[in-house]
C-alpha positions in Angstrom: 0.0 0.0 0.0 1.4 3.4 -1.0 1.5 6.4 1.2 -1.4 8.8 1.4 -1.4 11.9 -0.9 -3.2 13.9 1.8 -1.9 15.1 5.1 -3.9 14.8 8.3 -5.6 18.0 9.3 -4.9 19.1 12.8 -7.8 19.5 15.3 -7.3 23.3 15.3 -7.5 23.5 11.5 -10.6 21.4 11.3 -12.4 23.3 14.1 -11.4 26.6 12.5 -12.9 25.5 9.1 -16.1 24.3 10.8 -16.5 27.5 12.7 -16.2 29.5 9.5 -18.8 27.3 7.8 -21.3 27.6 10.7 -21.0 31.3 10.6 -22.1 31.5 7.0 -25.0 29.1 7.4 -27.7 31.2 9.0 -31.4 31.6 9.2 -32.7 33.0 5.9 -33.9 36.6 6.0 -37.6 37.3 6.0 -39.0 40.0 3.8 -42.5 41.7 4.2 -45.1 40.6 1.7 -45.6 43.2 -1.0 -49.3 42.8 -0.8 -50.5 45.9 1.0 -53.4 44.0 2.7 -51.1 41.3 4.0 -47.6 42.6 4.8 -46.7 39.4 6.8 -43.0 38.3 6.8 -42.2 35.6 4.3 -39.0 34.0 2.9 -37.8 35.8 -0.3 -38.7 34.4 -3.7 -41.6 32.3 -2.4 -45.4 32.7 -2.4 -46.8 34.3 0.8 -48.2 31.5 3.0 -50.7 34.0 4.5 -52.3 35.5 1.5 -51.1 33.2 -1.4 -49.7 35.9 -3.7 -46.4 35.8 -5.6 -45.3 38.8 -7.7 -48.7 40.4 -7.5 -50.6 37.3 -8.7 -52.8 34.9 -6.7 -51.1 31.5 -7.0 -53.1 29.6 -4.4 -55.7 30.1 -1.8 -54.4 30.2 1.8 
């Protein structure tokens, strides 16, 4: 069996990498619904779960 091409990563290096990754993964921001009658917070680029509108169109009934 030949030697490994990769070196073992130290515990500090692995933990530093994981800490950076966890800092970037966060809760997605909520934006207010553009429907003036609704205005509830919703995830961006999705239909509003409260009023059922997306980009000014009614896509489903809530």
